[in-house]
FIMI-52421 format. One record per residue (C-alpha): residue in one letter; residue number from 1; x, y, z. Coordinates in Angstrom, 3 decimals, decimal comma. Example, Ala and Ser with C-alpha at 12.3 -4.5 7.8 and 13.67 -1.06 7.14 Angstrom:
(A 1 (12,300 -4,500 7,800))
(S 2 (13,670 -1,060 7,140))
//
This chain:
(M 1 (39,556 14,977 164,905))
(T 2 (41,543 16,827 162,265))
(S 3 (44,676 15,027 161,049))
(P 4 (47,863 17,040 161,729))
(I 5 (49,337 15,774 158,442))
(P 6 (47,729 17,254 155,305))
(L 7 (46,334 14,545 153,066))
(G 8 (48,397 13,822 149,954))
(R 9 (51,595 15,322 151,359))
(T 10 (54,652 13,126 151,862))
(Y 11 (57,544 13,731 154,214))
(E 12 (60,166 11,626 152,468))
(L 13 (63,526 13,257 151,869))
(P 14 (64,551 13,949 148,267))
(H 15 (66,862 11,268 146,858))
(L 16 (70,196 13,066 147,362))
(D 17 (69,192 14,317 150,801))
(A 18 (68,362 10,747 151,831))
(L 19 (71,739 9,506 150,595))
(E 20 (73,509 12,338 152,410))
(A 21 (71,644 11,592 155,640))
(E 22 (72,505 7,882 155,408))
(S 23 (76,204 8,657 154,875))
(A 24 (76,235 11,120 157,791))
(H 25 (74,662 8,456 160,024))
(I 26 (77,391 5,983 159,021))
(F 27 (80,190 8,466 159,782))
(R 28 (78,728 9,325 163,171))
(E 29 (78,129 5,653 164,028))
(V 30 (81,781 4,851 163,358))
(A 31 (83,056 7,866 165,288))
(A 32 (80,925 6,837 168,267))
(T 33 (81,868 3,138 168,333))
(F 34 (85,466 2,839 167,063))
(E 35 (88,655 4,087 168,696))
(R 36 (90,893 4,854 165,696))
(P 37 (89,042 5,373 162,397))
(V 38 (90,752 6,735 159,292))
(L 39 (89,417 7,959 155,934))
(L 40 (91,061 6,836 152,704))
(F 41 (91,622 9,925 150,566))
(S 42 (93,146 9,713 147,105))
(G 43 (91,901 12,982 145,601))
(G 44 (89,538 11,020 143,365))
(K 45 (85,920 12,174 143,052))
(D 46 (84,453 9,499 145,353))
(S 47 (86,933 10,162 148,142))
(V 48 (86,383 13,909 147,668))
(V 49 (82,620 13,487 148,081))
(M 50 (83,202 11,177 151,047))
(L 51 (85,405 13,798 152,710))
(H 52 (82,821 16,506 151,997))
(L 53 (80,101 14,367 153,606))
(A 54 (82,284 13,650 156,635))
(A 55 (83,019 17,358 157,107))
(K 56 (79,279 18,127 156,981))
(A 57 (78,478 15,268 159,371))
(F 58 (80,699 16,719 162,119))
(W 59 (80,431 20,458 161,372))
(P 60 (81,221 22,795 163,079))
(A 61 (83,703 20,485 164,820))
(P 62 (86,816 19,448 162,901))
(L 63 (87,067 15,983 161,380))
(P 64 (87,642 13,572 164,301))
(F 65 (89,975 11,263 162,370))
(P 66 (92,933 11,557 159,966))
(V 67 (92,962 10,878 156,231))
(L 68 (95,171 8,227 154,648))
(H 69 (96,555 8,271 151,114))
(I 70 (98,175 5,178 149,643))
(D 71 (100,717 6,718 147,298))
(T 72 (101,899 4,515 144,414))
(G 73 (104,440 7,119 143,339))
(H 74 (102,805 7,036 139,897))
(N 75 (100,063 9,557 140,580))
(F 76 (98,801 12,305 138,318))
(D 77 (100,470 15,578 139,324))
(E 78 (97,115 17,374 139,367))
(V 79 (95,739 14,913 141,919))
(I 80 (98,667 15,267 144,336))
(A 81 (98,430 19,064 144,098))
(Y 82 (94,698 18,861 144,835))
(R 83 (95,270 16,485 147,772))
(D 84 (97,796 18,793 149,423))
(A 85 (95,662 21,890 148,859))
(T 86 (92,597 20,188 150,351))
(V 87 (94,486 18,967 153,413))
(A 88 (95,821 22,482 154,010))
(R 89 (92,424 24,145 153,459))
(L 90 (90,587 21,863 155,890))
(G 91 (93,416 21,534 158,408))
(L 92 (93,439 17,740 158,131))
(R 93 (96,014 15,321 159,473))
(L 94 (97,363 13,458 156,452))
(V 95 (98,983 10,029 156,720))
(V 96 (100,750 8,831 153,565))
(G 97 (101,608 5,190 152,949))
(R 98 (104,176 4,986 150,148))
(V 99 (104,483 1,965 147,887))
(Q 100 (108,097 2,971 147,228))
(D 101 (108,901 2,296 150,897))
(D 102 (107,710 -1,308 150,528))
(I 103 (109,671 -1,729 147,302))
(D 104 (112,825 -0,391 148,974))
(A 105 (112,306 -2,675 151,995))
(G 106 (111,860 -5,744 149,777))
(R 107 (108,297 -6,407 150,963))
(V 108 (107,050 -6,240 147,355))
(V 109 (108,698 -6,624 143,967))
(E 110 (108,033 -4,012 141,336))
(E 111 (106,897 -5,150 137,913))
(T 112 (108,894 -4,101 134,866))
(G 113 (108,044 -3,551 131,227))
(P 114 (105,578 -1,365 129,324))
(R 115 (102,503 -3,007 130,891))
(S 116 (103,793 -2,842 134,454))
(S 117 (101,802 -1,130 137,194))
(R 118 (102,168 -0,506 140,903))
(N 119 (98,430 -0,748 141,434))
(R 120 (98,414 -4,245 142,907))
(L 121 (101,340 -3,394 145,187))
(Q 122 (99,065 -0,969 147,052))
(T 123 (97,547 -3,840 149,048))
(T 124 (100,754 -4,448 151,006))
(T 125 (101,169 -0,714 151,652))
(L 126 (97,547 -0,328 152,739))
(L 127 (97,712 -3,224 155,211))
(R 128 (101,041 -1,980 156,591))
(S 129 (99,637 1,526 157,039))
(I 130 (96,559 0,195 158,838))
(Q 131 (98,722 -1,877 161,154))
(E 132 (101,200 0,930 161,876))
(G 133 (98,363 3,370 162,605))
(A 134 (96,436 0,772 164,647))
(F 135 (93,331 1,829 162,699))
(D 136 (90,247 -0,208 163,561))
(A 137 (87,854 1,314 160,990))
(V 138 (88,824 2,428 157,486))
(F 139 (86,420 4,534 155,412))
(G 140 (86,547 3,764 151,695))
(G 141 (84,753 5,433 148,791))
(A 142 (83,728 2,259 146,945))
(R 143 (80,220 2,100 145,485))
(R 144 (78,168 -0,994 144,676))
(D 145 (77,528 0,082 141,074))
(E 146 (81,224 0,227 140,188))
(E 147 (82,071 -3,445 139,835))
(K 148 (80,494 -6,825 140,616))
(A 149 (82,885 -7,695 143,466))
(R 150 (82,146 -4,371 145,151))
(A 151 (78,431 -5,084 144,757))
(K 152 (78,922 -7,944 147,259))
(E 153 (80,141 -5,640 150,019))
(R 154 (78,184 -4,643 153,095))
(V 155 (78,439 -1,103 154,483))
(F 156 (80,509 -2,516 157,382))
(S 157 (82,889 -5,027 155,802))
(F 158 (84,806 -7,219 158,251))
(R 159 (88,533 -7,864 157,696))
(D 160 (90,409 -10,554 159,634))
(E 161 (93,797 -10,181 161,324))
(Y 162 (95,479 -10,580 157,915))
(G 163 (93,365 -7,828 156,371))
(Q 164 (91,534 -10,337 154,201))
(W 165 (87,895 -10,289 153,079))
(D 166 (85,610 -13,319 152,857))
(P 167 (82,520 -12,492 150,744))
(R 168 (80,707 -15,590 152,101))
(N 169 (81,166 -14,551 155,719))
(Q 170 (79,540 -11,138 155,981))
(R 171 (77,270 -9,810 158,657))
(P 172 (73,597 -8,977 158,083))
(E 173 (72,686 -5,288 158,069))
(L 174 (68,968 -5,116 158,801))
(W 175 (67,253 -1,739 159,332))
(N 176 (70,601 0,089 158,978))
(L 177 (71,972 -1,602 162,097))
(Y 178 (75,730 -2,119 161,772))
(N 179 (77,879 -4,618 163,634))
(G 180 (81,399 -3,307 164,175))
(R 181 (82,542 -5,876 166,739))
(H 182 (86,077 -7,092 166,161))
(R 183 (89,085 -8,396 168,036))
(A 184 (92,491 -6,770 168,318))
(G 185 (94,270 -6,915 164,967))
(E 186 (91,042 -7,123 162,988))
(H 187 (89,362 -4,104 161,432))
(I 188 (86,270 -2,971 159,561))
(R 189 (86,187 -1,371 156,122))
(V 190 (83,314 1,106 156,031))
(F 191 (81,680 2,278 152,793))
(P 192 (79,457 5,350 153,316))
(L 193 (78,838 5,648 149,547))
(S 194 (77,618 2,079 149,094))
(N 195 (74,156 3,099 147,902))
(W 196 (75,334 5,957 145,678))
(T 197 (75,767 5,660 141,908))
(E 198 (78,171 7,519 139,643))
(L 199 (75,235 9,695 138,554))
(D 200 (74,377 10,423 142,207))
(I 201 (77,986 11,444 142,848))
(W 202 (78,061 13,881 139,953))
(T 203 (74,609 15,287 140,682))
(Y 204 (75,741 15,909 144,272))
(I 205 (79,003 17,510 143,123))
(A 206 (77,002 19,876 140,926))
(A 207 (74,450 20,663 143,663))
(E 208 (77,077 21,237 146,386))
(G 209 (79,593 23,079 144,216))
(I 210 (82,369 20,640 145,193))
(D 211 (85,794 21,383 143,734))
(L 212 (87,607 18,513 141,971))
(P 213 (90,990 17,973 140,319))
(P 214 (90,858 19,391 136,764))
(L 215 (91,395 15,904 135,313))
(Y 216 (87,683 15,226 135,711))
(Y 217 (86,749 17,862 133,131))
(A 218 (87,493 18,101 129,423))
(H 219 (91,051 19,185 128,630))
(R 220 (93,685 18,607 125,956))
(R 221 (96,450 16,141 126,703))
(P 222 (98,669 13,571 124,933))
(V 223 (97,176 10,082 124,994))
(V 224 (97,981 6,588 123,763))
(Q 225 (95,467 4,058 122,413))
(R 226 (95,999 0,705 124,157))
(D 227 (93,723 -2,311 124,601))
(G 228 (90,627 -0,345 123,657))
(M 229 (91,361 2,474 126,130))
(L 230 (92,998 5,874 126,043))
(L 231 (95,895 6,132 128,502))
(A 232 (97,494 9,454 129,374))
(H 233 (101,044 9,696 128,036))
(T 234 (102,875 10,541 131,261))
(R 235 (106,450 9,995 132,427))
(F 236 (105,243 6,748 134,064))
(L 237 (103,933 5,117 130,869))
(E 238 (106,397 3,107 128,794))
(L 239 (105,305 2,896 125,151))
(L 240 (104,845 -0,378 123,325))
(D 241 (106,339 -0,868 119,869))
(G 242 (104,229 0,942 117,321))
(E 243 (102,468 3,213 119,840))
(H 244 (102,452 6,913 119,021))
(P 245 (101,049 9,558 121,394))
(Y 246 (98,618 12,105 120,008))
(E 247 (96,589 14,938 121,496))
(A 248 (92,888 14,585 122,270))
(T 249 (90,217 16,344 124,291))
(V 250 (89,494 13,979 127,167))
(R 251 (88,395 13,727 130,765))
(F 252 (88,801 11,065 133,448))
(R 253 (85,811 9,235 134,943))
(T 254 (87,953 7,772 137,726))
(V 255 (91,478 8,512 138,940))
(G 256 (94,082 6,027 140,107))
(D 257 (97,582 4,929 139,187))
(A 258 (98,562 6,794 135,999))
(T 259 (99,815 3,601 134,353))
(C 260 (96,424 1,867 134,335))
(T 261 (93,775 4,604 134,506))
(G 262 (92,201 5,479 131,185))
(C 263 (90,338 8,566 130,040))
(V 264 (87,448 9,101 127,638))
(E 265 (87,028 11,563 124,808))
(S 266 (84,671 14,248 126,066))
(D 267 (83,739 17,902 125,787))
(A 268 (82,094 17,970 129,246))
(A 269 (83,755 20,892 130,996))
(T 270 (81,303 21,545 133,858))
(P 271 (79,575 19,350 136,478))
(A 272 (76,225 19,843 134,706))
(E 273 (77,698 18,673 131,397))
(V 274 (79,272 15,654 133,103))
(V 275 (75,891 14,776 134,684))
(T 276 (74,331 14,738 131,204))
(E 277 (77,161 12,565 129,880))
(V 278 (77,084 10,102 132,777))
(A 279 (73,290 9,760 132,549))
(A 280 (73,707 8,419 129,012))
(A 281 (76,629 6,078 129,805))
(R 282 (76,001 2,329 129,710))
(V 283 (79,406 1,133 130,931))
(T 284 (80,648 1,721 134,477))
(E 285 (83,652 3,954 134,953))
(R 286 (85,874 1,086 136,099))
(G 287 (84,758 -1,136 133,241))
(A 288 (85,522 1,592 130,727))
(T 289 (88,740 3,089 132,079))
(R 290 (90,584 0,777 134,492))
(A 291 (93,067 -1,631 132,927))
(D 292 (93,734 -3,249 136,323))
(D 293 (90,158 -4,590 136,383))
(R 294 (90,749 -6,525 133,175))
(I 295 (93,404 -8,900 134,498))
(S 296 (90,816 -11,688 134,912))
(E 297 (87,087 -12,216 135,248))
(A 298 (87,452 -12,188 139,043))
(G 299 (90,388 -9,758 139,213))
(M 300 (88,851 -7,291 141,664))
(E 301 (87,444 -9,991 143,932))
(D 302 (90,810 -11,763 144,116))
(R 303 (92,525 -8,513 145,118))
(K 304 (89,829 -7,680 147,666))
(R 305 (90,325 -11,075 149,301))
(E 306 (93,994 -10,137 149,684))
(G 307 (93,117 -6,864 151,410))
(Y 308 (92,694 -4,388 148,524))
(F 309 (90,316 -1,409 148,803))
//
């Protein structure tokens, strides 16, 4: 009997197609089993790719859940402009949780001084926004290659009624079977990009022609050298004694609060050029450009236990 499958031919999906299919499965699984999911959208490259994948997963239907931005008030102007344009283009429902509201209400106390940042204050705003929206599943764009605490995450990451994460009490995920069971007040953080790398993200951006905020490509801007990083000299950054801004050609590998997100000197002005640059990098984007990850050896894990992204 002749075999219907030609010898020597494989039917495995190419790498990016397999990652895309896995992410689409995760989005559809959540939409089918949770009542009130929400997608965290900051305008950063990972959340942009996550939104693109979600739109493809449900096309031609509209996105069946809103997007949530936790706004520190210290964002890059280009990112906020991109966020608003994307929401308008796709007809999304945008929910914004503002850190300033929690400062004004006395729920958090803002740091002062030239090294101050609102980044850690986001946890309170995130948990409040989840509670007010009664969201039971929250999509995040974290990847396992970013940072060692994030490497401990499952795709479905359980959070208790206080929004806290226990890395020692996670559920097994055998054969891509996900357990989303939870009680009222608890929720699940869902990471559709868990198995993607920074190089995968950029290769996908190039292949799909995904638009990004211009910060991600080489441009001239005033910067300040601090603690081995280049920080953008914005209206939110208070200079230390002896610091002098100067202009450089830079791009951002990751985007967050403007007070703690560094950039790197680069001439990469297109997705293809960024792919080449990232392929040669030996330090993760967070390790190279996020001052908030340098607060302690276990800084990210401590914040995640409190309810951070």
